[in-house]
N, C-alpha and C positions, 0 to 999 in steps of 0.2 A: 730346391737347390741345395737352401741351410738345409737340410734336415738328417738330406743322403750323406754331406760333408760331417753333419755330426758324427751321425751312425757310422763313418768308416773311420773317422777319430779316433769313438771309443773303442773300433774293432784294431784297427796298431794298437793303441794302450795295454788295452786286452793281452792281444796277440805276443805284443814285444815286452810289456811287465813277464810273461809264464817262458818265452825266452830266452832271454837276460836272466830268470832264477835259474833258470838250466843251464846256465853256464857257470853257473858259480861251484858246481859240483861235478863238470867236466874231467877235473882231473883226482878230485878224494871222491866222490861216491858217484862213479857212475850209473848205477841202474838208479837213483834220484834225477840225474839228469834228463835221460830216458822217459822217466815219465813227466817229465817238466815238458817235455820237448814233444810228446803225444799229445797232452792237455794243450799245449798252445795250440799245436795244426786243428785237433776237435773244437775250440775257440772259434779258429777260422773256419772251420768248414760251418760251425753253428750260426756265426756270424751271415755267411753267405746265405745259408739256409731260410735264415729272419727275413733278410734281405728278399729272396726272392717268393717268398710266403705275404710280408708284411708289409714291408716298406716302398717293393718296386708297385705293388696295388694301390696301394694309399697314394701313390705318385701320378697312378697312372686316371683316378678318380682325380684329383687335383689338376688334372690335364681336361680329364672333360669339362669340372665344372667350369674354366676358364671358356673353353667353346661356347658355353652355355651364355654367360659373361658379355662373350664378343658377338653373339647371337648366330655359332657357325654351326647349321642346322646341318649341314653335308657331311663331316666328316666322322667314322668311327673309331670306336675302340679298338684295339686287338686284343684276343685272348690269351693269356698266359697260362695256359697248362694245369691251374691251381682252380679247384672245383668251386672255391666261396670264391674265388675273386671276378672265376671266371660271371658266375653267377649274379652279381653286383654287374657286373661289364654288361650280360646279357641284357639286362633289364635296362641298363642305363641306355644303351643303342635301340632297343626297341623307344622309349621313353624320345627319344633324339630323331627316330621314325615319325616316330606320332605328332610329335613336334612340328616336323617339319611336313608332313601334309595339311597340318590341322592351318599352318601359316599359308601354304600356299593357297589352299581354299579360302581365306578371309582374302587375300592378295587376288584371288580372280575374281573375289565375291562384290571387292572395291572397286575395283576395275571394269567391271559389268554395271556396279551402282555410278561411276564416271560417268560412262560411256553413256547408262537411260538419264542420267540428270541433262548431259549435253545437250541429248537428241528430243528428249519431252517437250513436244508444244507447250506443256506447263510451265509458268514461269516459280521458279523454285531463288529464293534469298536466305538464304542462313548464316544464323547472327551469332555473334557470342554468348555469353553471359552475362555482361555491358549491354547487350541491345546494339554493337556496333556490327557492320556489315562483313563478313568473313568473306563467302564467296558469294557470287550471283552468275547463270547459267544463260545460255544466250537467248531463250526464249523470254524470258524477265528483261534480259538486257529490247529488245524486240519494244514487248508490250509497252514497258516505260519510259520510251524515248531514252536512257542511257548511251551513249556514242560510244563514251570510255569509260570502263568497268573503273578503274585506276582513280578515277574520280571521285568514287565513294565507297573505297576500301576501305576500312578501318573508321568510317563518318557513321556518327549515331543513327537511327533510321528516322527517327524525331526529324530532325536537320539537314538528310540527305538533300533534298529539295526537290528531286522527279516527281513526277506524275507519282499519285496515288498513294504516296509516303509518310501523309497526315494520314490518312483515314488506317494504313496497315500499319502505323506508328499503335493507333488506338486499341487494334482489336486483343482480345485478352485471350490466354491459352485455349483450345479447342474452339475458339470460337470463327464460325464462320459468318461471312456480310455480303452482300451484294452490292455494288458500289457501281452509280452511274456519274459519267465524268460529265463534262462541255462540250469535249470533242466528240457528241456520241459514241461513247464507251462505255459498255457494260461489263462488269470484273465481279468474279464470285473468286473471295482472296478469304485464305482459313489462316490462320495460326497454329501450328502444331508443334512437336520439338520431338529428340531425337538421345538415347542414353550415349555418350562415350566417356569414356574411364571415370562413368562412376555421375558424370555430371548431366543435366538435361541439356542438349542447345537443341533453344529455338530457331524454325525455320518459318518459312510465310511459301503457300500456293498462293499461287495468281490464275485463273481461268478466266482467255476471257471470251463472253456470250454473247456479243454483240450481234455478230451473223444470224444467230439458233435464233435469239430470241427475236430479235428484228424480223426476220421469216414469222415466225407463230405469233406475232404483235401483228403486223403486216395482213398476215388470216384473218386473224379475228376482227378488227378492225373494217376489213372489205366487204365480212360477212355478216357486222352489225349494218353498214353504211347500206349494204344493199335490200337489208330487210328494209329499215329506216325507211328509206328513200322510197321504195314500192308503196309501203302503208302512208306514208306523209301523204306523196305525190295524187296517189289516189282520192283519198279524202279531202286535201286541198282544190285539187281543180273540182270535184263535187258542189263543196262548200261555197267556193267561186263563182262557179257557175251560177248556182241559187242566191251567192249574195248580188251577183250582175241584174239578174231577172228580178229580185226585187227590188235594188234600186231604181232601174227604169221604170217599173209600176209607182214607185212613187213617185218619181219625178214628171211623169203624166196626169196624176192623179191630181197633186198637187194641193191633197188637205191641208187643214193648219196643226190637224191632232198630228200628222205625220214627219212635222219639221223636226222635231227632235229624235227619233229615228233616223231620219236619213245620213248625219255624219257619222253616227255609230255602225250606219250598213254598210257606207263607206271607208271609215275606217277598219272594221272588220275585215272587208277586203281587200286593200294595201297589209294589213297582217298577213292576210294568206299568202298575198304575193312575196312579201319580206320571207316569209319559212320555206318557197318553192324556191326562192334565189338560194336561203341557206342548205336546204337537202341537195341544191343543185352543186355548191361550191365542195359541200365532201365527197358527190358522186364524182366531181371532177379527180378529185386526190387521188382514187384508185383506178381512175381510166387513162392516168398520165401514160402517152405512147413510147416506146423503146425510142430512143436518142436518135435522130440525123444526125450524125460523126459527120463532120469535117473541120477539114484545116483554118482557122481563125484566127489572124494574129493578136494576140491577148490584151495590147495597149484599144485595138482598136475595139474592139469588146467592152471592154472597161469605159471607153469615153462615149463611145455611146448611151450607153447604161447613166454616164451622170447626166451628158444631155436631157436625156429626158425626166430622168430626176429635177432638172433646175431652179423647173418653173415653180414647182410645189416647196421648194428650201427655201426660195428668195421669196415668198409669200410668207414664211415663217419668221424671216430675219437668219434666217440659217444658211450658214457661207459655206459650200460645197466647193470642194478644191482634187483637182486629179492632179496624180503624180505617176505620171509613166514611166518604167524603170525595164520592159524590157525591150524594146527597139523591134523590130522584125520576128520576134521569139510568136512563136502558133502555138495553140492546144488543141487537141482532137474534141470538140464537142458540136454539142445541139444549138447555134445558134442563138434560133428563138428563145427554149428552154435556159441557157444561161441565160440571158437577158434576162428576163423572167425573173430570176433566182435575185440577180441581181438588183432589180427594182425592187424586189420584197425586203430583202436585207437594207438598200437604202431606207424604204418608207418605214421598217421595226425601226430605225435607228433616228427617223425623222418623230417618228411618232413618242421615241424615249425623250429627245429632247425639248420638243413640246412648240416653244418658242426660242430664237438669241439663242444660237449656239454654233457649233462649227462639223463640220463633215469631211473626215480626208478616204480618199480611195486610193488606193497606193497597188503597184504592181512591182513583183521582184522578178531575175533571173534566176537568181540562187537562193532557195529553189525558185519553181515555175510558179509563183500563187500567186493572189489577190489578197490586199487587206480594208476592209472598211471598218476606220474607226469614227468614234463619237464622243463628245462630253456629258449624253447624256445621263436618266435617273442610276445606268449603272444596273449590273445584277447581285445579287447576294447569294452566299454559295450554299444557302439551303434552295434556292431555287436553280442555281446551275446545275444543280443534280437532275433535275425533272425540267429539260427543256429538250427539245425536240423526241417528248414523250406525246402519244394519238391525243388532242386536243385538250393538250394543257396550255394556259395562253395567260399572263401576268397582264391582260387587259380586263380590265371590268366586262366589257362586251365583246371578249373575244371570242372567237369559233377555235383556236389552237389549229387551223387549216395552213396559215404562211408556214411555219416552222416545217410541218409537216412535208409541203409541199419544196422545201427547201432540200428538205433531208430525201427525198426518195429521187429528186432530180441527182442531186451530186454524189449520192449511192449507184445511181446508174452510171456515172461519168467514171464510176471509182477512184473522187476525189478523197481526201482528207480533211476533217473541217474541224473547226473549232469555234469557242463563244463563249470569251470571257470577259472578266474587267478586272485590271490596276491600275493603280494609280489615280484611279477618275476616269479611265478613259477607257471605254467597252470598244472589243476589235472581235471581227467576225472575220476570221482568217481560212481561206480556202488554198489548197497544196492539190497539185492536178498531178496524176501518175506519170512517175517516167517513163519515157518512151527507150524502149530497146532495140 
């Protein structure tokens, strides 16, 4: 606007100067008067032509630049009938059209990417350059147990406090790691990055492998156990029968030379029996029947298990208490299998304590759950990641069968469960599925 007024001010000054100069000769020299007036008119015409060919296109281009600043890609510049200016305007309009198309494509791709991030079953956590959480998709919220994403927005990953936060924070760029948790979860975690405005923004991918690996794991150890049980039972049966015959012969003959051999034969026979029971226990793990579901009051089920385990606890000086909190609430379980699960968990707690401790069995209505807490040795972080894996045991003579049985039964019932130690107290927590 300023350049326009300067231009026309200059035009008025030139035109006015020539016109007034001509008036000086209107009486004395008419010929000079008309020459000056014609020059004034020509100057005015020249200024008008200059405006149309130079200043007006310049102003139109300035308007286009303003449109770019405002990111208005829907408006086009109108041609002026000036070949040079129209060429510039045509190039500008093509550029605006291209920018609009690219912006639309970027917007559509971003919208598709946002929908994909929200819908994917993989958990995604997007971080800023300071490793603070900027976004977290619904799958990650579910996998990590985050009820309100607003509570972790802007929080540094290492201090976020949700499940897997510590393991995720230790990942390096491009690193992939499989993580086992104390609640029988198996996750593949990957750290990568994307470029935004010239900067690498880190993000994390979390994929749950629990069900798939558990299925493969179960198939593998079922096959192993079947083969091992078949071979061991055949061999043990034959050896046991032979040893039994030998023992009877030695007993009947009564030879003094065989007195040292007889105890060894009996010990070998007992060892065969122990080996047969060991393989029988393993075989029973893979022959767990489908649960016979019925409605059972949770407090009644838990109270029965506590009463059955009380005698062994009292013999070790262990105080076992039951804190019912469910009232008449019922759970859909196989009562026989589930009672055995609770007895296994209490037995592990009792063995962890050894002597003189306490075990607390507690039920809760919201959510419908049961927890068994003890003040025994506890579980260190390296051990927590190995729990519920086949044949793993923290006991020197353990077979790793107890927790395998517990995991199978709880999984068959659709329960969520975890085993962890905090502040010197170890808790096995079982959450029952919500009935719709």
